[in-house]
N, C-alpha and C positions, 0 to 999 in steps of 0.2 A: 585614659582615654576621654576625647574632645566628640563631644557627642555635637558640632557640627564640625566636621570632617567626614564627606565623606566611604572614603576607604579606610574609616576606623571602624565604622557600622559594620555589627554582625550581619551574617548574611542567614541566614534561612534556605535550604538547597530545594530547591521548586520540587513543586509536582515532576512526577512522566504524566504523560498524557498517556491518553489507553490506545492512542490511535497514531501509530505512527507515522502516520500520512504527511501530521499537522505537524513535523520538527525535521524530515528529513521528504527530500527529494523523494520522489515517487520512485520506485523501481520501473528500471525498462524492460519489456525483450519482448519482438520481436516473436508471433502466433506460431512460422515457423519453427520456432527457435522450441516456442511452449508446446508444437506438435508434432514432433516428429516424423515430421513429413504428413502424418494422420488430416485429416481435414476438418474434424473434432476433436476435443478437451472435454472432457466429466470434468467441473473443476462442484469443493467439497467449503462446505460455507452452511456451519454455526447447524449442524445437524441433512443440509438440506443439499442436493447436487442440484447443478445444473451444468445443462451445454453448452457450453463453447464453438461453436461450425463455424467454419469459411466458403463461402460460396460461389461461383463460377463467378459471378459476374463480382469477381473482392469486395466484399462485403460481408460483417461479420457479426454472427446470426447467436442473440443468447436464450436459451429457456429453459425453464424452471421444472 
């Protein structure tokens, strides 16, 4: 094996990052598709529940 030829250098697999957003483009979904006709959804994250609500003024509000 030629140590100066990069094509022959043994490769160690890269460690997978625990944050999928770092390697893949973020998933996109409309609020309407997520809420399925409702004005709010509850989102559980690390044991906490968050409320994502759409207002009459076309704004989103996230509350813990």
